[in-house]
Structures are given as C-alpha cells and as structure tokens.
C-alpha positions in Angstrom: 87.4 -261.7 98.9 90.2 -264.3 99.9 91.7 -267.1 98.2 94.5 -269.7 99.6 96.8 -270.6 96.9 99.3 -272.9 98.8 100.0 -274.0 102.3 103.6 -274.6 103.7 105.2 -277.9 104.2 105.3 -278.7 108.2 103.8 -275.4 109.1 100.7 -273.7 109.1 102.1 -270.7 106.7 99.6 -269.9 103.8 100.0 -268.1 100.5 97.0 -266.2 99.6 95.3 -263.1 98.0 92.9 -260.5 99.4 90.5 -258.8 96.6 89.3 -255.5 97.2 88.0 -252.4 95.0 91.2 -250.6 95.5 93.4 -253.6 94.5 94.6 -257.0 95.6 96.8 -257.7 98.7 99.2 -260.8 98.5 99.4 -262.4 102.0 101.3 -263.0 104.4 101.2 -259.0 104.4 102.4 -256.3 106.8 100.5 -253.1 106.9 102.3 -249.9 107.5 100.7 -247.9 110.2 99.1 -244.5 108.9 97.4 -243.7 112.3 96.2 -240.2 111.4 96.2 -240.6 107.6 99.9 -240.4 107.3 102.7 -243.0 107.7 105.1 -240.9 109.8 108.0 -239.2 107.8 106.9 -241.1 104.6 105.3 -239.5 101.4 102.8 -241.2 99.1 105.2 -241.9 96.2 107.8 -243.5 98.6 105.2 -245.9 100.1 103.9 -246.8 96.5 107.4 -247.0 94.7 110.2 -247.5 97.1 108.3 -249.5 99.8 105.5 -250.8 97.6 103.1 -251.2 100.6 100.0 -252.9 99.0 97.8 -251.9 102.0 98.0 -249.5 104.9 96.2 -249.1 108.1 94.4 -245.9 109.6 92.8 -245.5 113.0 89.1 -244.4 113.5 89.9 -243.0 116.9 92.5 -240.4 115.8 90.6 -239.5 112.7 87.5 -239.1 114.1 88.8 -236.4 116.6 91.0 -234.9 114.2 90.4 -233.8 111.5 86.9 -235.1 111.8 84.4 -237.0 109.8 82.8 -233.9 108.2 86.0 -232.9 106.4 86.9 -236.6 105.3 83.5 -237.2 104.1 83.4 -234.0 102.1 86.5 -234.7 100.1 85.1 -238.5 99.3 86.7 -240.3 102.0 90.1 -241.4 103.4 91.6 -242.5 100.1 90.6 -239.0 98.5 91.7 -237.1 101.5 95.4 -238.6 101.5 95.4 -239.4 97.8 96.0 -243.1 98.5 94.2 -245.4 96.0 95.4 -248.8 97.2 93.6 -250.6 100.0 93.2 -249.3 103.5 92.2 -251.0 106.9 90.8 -248.8 109.7 91.1 -250.2 113.2 88.0 -249.1 115.5 89.8 -247.4 117.9 89.2 -250.1 120.7 93.0 -250.4 121.5 93.3 -246.8 121.8 90.2 -246.7 124.4 92.0 -249.5 126.1 95.0 -247.4 126.3 93.3 -244.7 127.9 92.2 -246.8 131.0 92.1 -243.6 133.5 89.5 -241.8 131.1 87.1 -244.2 129.5 84.1 -246.0 130.9 82.7 -249.3 129.4 79.1 -250.2 129.4 76.7 -252.2 127.4 76.4 -249.1 125.1 79.8 -248.8 124.2 82.8 -246.9 125.3 82.7 -243.6 126.8 86.1 -241.8 126.5 87.8 -238.2 126.8 89.8 -237.1 124.0 93.5 -237.0 124.5 93.4 -233.6 122.6 91.2 -231.5 124.5 89.4 -233.9 127.3 86.0 -233.5 125.4 83.8 -236.6 126.0 82.6 -239.0 123.4 80.9 -242.2 123.0 81.9 -245.0 120.6 79.2 -247.8 120.2 79.2 -250.9 117.8 77.0 -248.8 115.4 78.6 -245.5 115.3 82.0 -247.0 114.7 80.5 -248.7 111.6 79.2 -245.4 110.5 82.5 -243.4 111.1 84.2 -246.4 109.1 81.6 -246.1 106.2 82.6 -242.2 106.0 86.0 -243.1 105.9 85.5 -245.4 103.3 88.2 -247.9 104.3 88.3 -251.3 102.5 88.5 -253.3 105.7 86.7 -252.1 108.8 87.2 -253.4 112.4 84.5 -254.0 114.9 84.5 -252.3 118.3 86.0 -254.5 120.9 87.6 -254.5 124.4 91.3 -255.3 124.7 91.7 -256.4 128.2 95.1 -255.8 129.9 97.8 -258.4 130.7 97.9 -259.9 133.2 94.4 -260.2 133.9 92.1 -262.8 135.9 90.0 -265.2 133.9 86.6 -263.8 135.3 87.4 -260.3 133.8 88.6 -261.7 130.8 85.5 -263.7 130.2 83.3 -261.0 131.0 85.3 -258.7 128.5 85.2 -261.4 125.8 81.3 -261.9 126.2 80.8 -258.0 125.8 82.9 -257.9 122.8 80.7 -260.7 121.4 77.6 -258.6 122.0 79.1 -255.7 120.7 80.1 -257.6 117.5 76.6 -258.9 116.6 75.5 -255.2 116.9 78.3 -254.0 114.7 77.7 -256.7 112.2 73.9 -256.0 111.9 74.9 -252.1 111.4 77.2 -253.1 108.7 74.7 -255.2 107.0 72.0 -252.7 107.2 74.3 -249.8 105.7 76.1 -249.5 102.4 79.6 -247.8 101.5 79.3 -244.0 101.1 81.5 -244.0 97.8 80.2 -247.0 95.9 83.1 -249.6 96.2 83.0 -252.8 98.6 83.8 -252.8 102.1 84.5 -255.8 104.4 84.2 -256.2 108.2 86.6 -258.2 110.5 85.6 -259.7 113.7 88.0 -259.6 116.5 88.9 -262.7 118.7 89.7 -262.0 122.3 90.2 -264.2 125.5 93.4 -262.9 126.7 95.9 -265.9 127.4 93.2 -268.3 128.3 92.7 -271.0 125.8 89.3 -272.1 126.8 88.2 -268.4 126.1 90.0 -268.1 122.9 88.2 -271.3 121.6 85.0 -269.9 122.8 85.6 -266.4 121.3 86.8 -268.0 118.2 83.4 -269.8 117.8 81.5 -266.8 118.7 83.2 -264.8 115.8 82.9 -267.3 113.3 79.1 -267.6 113.9 78.5 -264.0 113.2 80.0 -264.4 109.5 82.4 -261.8 109.1 84.6 -261.6 105.9 87.7 -262.1 108.1 88.8 -262.4 111.6 91.5 -260.8 113.7 93.3 -262.2 116.7 93.2 -259.4 119.3 94.6 -258.8 122.9 98.1 -260.2 122.3 101.2 -258.2 122.2 100.1 -256.4 125.2 102.9 -257.3 127.7 102.8 -261.1 127.5 106.2 -262.9 127.0 106.7 -263.8 123.3 106.7 -267.5 123.9 103.2 -267.1 125.5 102.0 -264.9 122.4 103.2 -267.7 120.0 101.5 -270.5 122.2 98.1 -268.8 122.1 98.4 -267.7 118.3 99.0 -271.4 117.6 95.9 -272.6 119.6 93.8 -269.9 118.3 94.5 -270.5 114.6 92.9 -273.9 114.9 89.7 -272.6 115.8 89.5 -270.1 112.8 88.2 -271.1 109.2 91.0 -271.8 106.6 89.1 -269.9 104.1 89.0 -266.4 105.6 92.2 -264.2 106.3 93.7 -264.2 109.7 94.9 -260.8 111.2 97.2 -260.6 114.1 96.7 -257.1 115.6 99.8 -255.1 116.9 102.8 -257.5 116.0 105.5 -257.1 116.0 109.3 -257.5 115.4 110.4 -259.0 112.1 111.1 -262.2 114.3 107.6 -262.1 115.7 106.2 -261.9 112.0 108.1 -264.9 110.8 107.1 -267.3 113.9 103.5 -266.1 113.6 103.3 -266.8 109.6 104.3 -270.2 110.5 101.5 -270.5 112.8 99.0 -269.4 110.1 98.7 -265.7 110.2 98.0 -263.6 107.0 98.2 -259.9 108.3 99.9 -257.9 110.6 100.4 -254.3 111.6 102.5 -252.5 113.9 104.1 -249.3 114.5 107.5 -250.7 115.7 109.4 -250.3 112.0 108.6 -246.5 111.9 108.8 -245.8 115.7 112.1 -247.8 116.2 113.2 -245.8 113.1 112.8 -242.5 114.7 114.8 -243.8 117.8 117.8 -245.0 115.6 117.0 -248.8 115.3 117.3 -250.2 112.1 116.2 -253.7 111.1 118.4 -255.8 108.7 119.0 -259.3 107.3 121.8 -259.8 110.0 119.9 -258.3 112.9 119.1 -255.0 114.5 121.3 -252.0 114.2 121.5 -249.2 116.8 122.8 -246.3 114.7 123.4 -243.9 117.4 126.1 -246.4 119.0 129.4 -244.7 118.7 130.7 -248.0 117.0 129.4 -246.5 113.8 131.0 -243.0 113.9 133.9 -244.1 111.8 132.3 -246.9 109.6 132.5 -245.1 106.3 130.7 -247.9 104.4 126.9 -248.5 103.6 125.0 -250.7 105.6 124.3 -253.2 102.7 125.0 -252.3 99.2 122.6 -254.8 98.0 119.7 -253.8 99.8 117.0 -251.5 97.8 116.9 -248.9 100.1 118.8 -245.4 100.2 119.9 -245.9 103.7 121.7 -248.9 102.7 123.1 -248.1 99.1 123.7 -244.3 99.1 124.9 -243.4 102.4 127.8 -244.3 104.7 126.8 -245.5 108.4 129.0 -242.9 109.7 126.9 -240.1 107.9 123.5 -241.8 109.3 125.1 -241.9 112.7 125.8 -238.2 112.3 122.3 -237.4 111.3 121.1 -239.1 114.1 123.4 -237.7 116.7 122.8 -234.0 115.2 119.1 -234.7 115.5 118.5 -234.1 111.6 115.2 -235.1 110.1 116.7 -236.8 107.3 118.1 -239.5 109.4 114.4 -240.2 110.6 113.0 -240.2 107.3 115.8 -242.5 105.8 115.5 -245.0 108.7 111.7 -244.9 108.6 111.6 -245.8 104.7 114.4 -248.4 105.1 112.6 -250.2 107.9 109.3 -250.4 106.1 111.1 -251.5 102.8 112.8 -254.2 105.0 109.3 -255.5 106.5 107.7 -255.5 103.0 110.8 -257.2 101.5 110.6 -259.8 104.3 107.1 -260.5 103.5 107.7 -260.9 99.8 110.5 -263.3 100.9 108.2 -265.3 102.9 105.6 -265.7 100.0 108.5 -266.6 97.8 109.8 -269.5 100.1 106.2 -270.8 100.7 105.6 -270.9 97.1 108.8 -273.1 96.6 108.2 -275.0 99.4 111.4 -273.6 101.5 109.6 -271.8 104.3 109.5 -274.8 106.8 113.2 -274.9 106.7 114.3 -271.5 106.0 112.4 -269.5 108.9 113.9 -271.0 112.0 117.4 -269.8 110.8 116.2 -266.5 109.5 114.6 -265.9 112.9 117.7 -266.5 114.6 119.4 -263.9 112.3 116.8 -261.3 112.9 117.2 -261.5 116.6 120.6 -260.6 116.8 122.0 -257.3 117.6 124.7 -256.1 115.1 
C-alpha cells in the first residue's frame, strides 16, 4: 500500500506514495475535508482540475445521520453518490462524538450519542463503524476512538487511551472478518492517543502497531494545546511509528503547521481551516495571510498574485474580492475556498519537490516564517 521513495536531509520529512484502487496518492499530502459528501462551495471538476486533490475526506458520523447508509449503499457507495472516482478517507466520527460532550455517553460497548439534527439516540461501536464505512466504500477507514480534551489529567487520558486500544482490537477483528461491498480494496488505520503525555503516547503507539493496521494516525492533537507543544508531541510520537506505514496527523492545520509537521515525519493531513477561513475572508498566500475584509483592500485595484494558478489571484482585482465579501456575495466565498485549497495543495507539491531535490531542510524554516505573517 505504501512506499517511501526518499527521506529529507537533516529532517524526518519523507517522500512516499500510497496505492489504492481509486488511484495513487503522493505524500506528503493534504486532504480537503468533504464532511457531508461535498467540499463546501466547490464542484467536483474544480477539485479535480483547478485544485488537483488526490484524496478527500468524508465523515462517518455526518453521512450516517444524513442522508443515511441505505441511500449511499443503494447507489454503490460514496464514490458513486458524489461522482468522485479518486480516493476517499472517512473518519469514524470519534472527533464529532468528542465535540458532543453534553450529548454522549462512553462505555465499553461504544459511544452512545444524540443526533445534533433531531436529538435521536444512536450507538457507535467499534464493529458498526467498520460496517458503516464498508457501506460508504471509502478507500481508507478509521477506527472508533475517544479523543480526550485538552487539558486533561494523566489518569483520565490513560483510561481513555486503553479504551481506544480495546476498541481498536475489536475494530480490526471486524475489518478482517468482512470485505468491501463494492469489490475494491479498503485499508484501515489505527489512531494513537495519549494526549500530551509522552509516556502514554509511546504506549499507545506500541499498542496500535501491535494490531497490524495498514497505516497509523496521530489523534488527540490540535484540540487547544499550544502549537509548540503539538510539535513536541508529534516529534516524540513519530519515533514510535513504523517507517514503512503512512503517518496521518488528524485535524492539522495552518500552512506553517503543515510544514513543521512534515519536517517531523508526517505524511498526511486534513483540516477544515482552508475552506472555513476562506468563508470568513481569510486568504492564504506565499507571503502570509490576507484578511480580505479589511478596508485596506478597498482601493487595491490589482490581483493578489498574477503568477499563482487560481482565479482569485489572476483574474480579479483585490478591490472586487473585497467588495464581494463586504456585500455577502456567494462568489467571494467560492473564489476564496478554491484559492485556499489550491494553495494548500500547491504547498504539498512544493514540499515534495524540495524533499526530492534535497532542499527541504534549508527551505522550510524561511517559508514557515513567511506563511505566519499577516499581509
């Protein structure tokens, strides 16, 4: 499934390739988030042609509640339902259940929760989230886990980590005892937990490695801890993950976060930030972050960057984009969303090229500094 082709000088950055029946994925890679079977405000052909997304992410929790598994299974899975024939990874819904702390109950059986749509009660177990993702037909499926909050005491995180381990063993057994509904391969990733405690991260990594998943994710970070602590724990955690399997840091992050974590040995990322921030007028560029709502752009009658391959940069003046946002016009949200994802995927290609040419180790610190600026 996964092949490493090069490792960066003086960093842990890796160049690799994930092979699935819906196509290959070059790593490091960022996965646009298509929570409910759509990347918000972006059409399929834009994802394929303008943004060139190699893989997108869907969410088990949301798709299970709406439109429901019967509808998706009837049309032949999520690929057919949304007319997307490139790879898909689906999250198990563990993070969404974590965010419903007032409306969920955890037990050895699984996670009981109330729907945010209508208040109806449901139970996710390690086994039925595998069955749901079999019906979705995603190429990469995630185990059910508990994501503890930050900050959180050591005893709670340890109990949570061990519960995730027991769930993981059951989830793996369910995966191995079932097959894909649609005749193509599916892979299953485990999720390392342990909060910000290094001893627990080491134990959880060893637990997940022992189960034999095709890939491993680092969960429970980017939940409120400082960025420097996230980097420290990520650096520590990758030391205990096998070199021959993909490493996925869940829910991260800013462009600068991605660069630093690539240097720490991460291969895969997802985050709602590029599209969510776009809808709020925050635009990512090589020179830093632009708040297009600011009055300073009202009389800026020039494109943002004529050399960058997005319509927002090359076809429209900043004064016009500013006007669209101030007037609450949908076109502004669409252009900004396409641009931000185009930028994230450009950044991943640039990282891969720098690793390939042995330039990454001296290029990324300066690039991080640029990306953290406010323009």
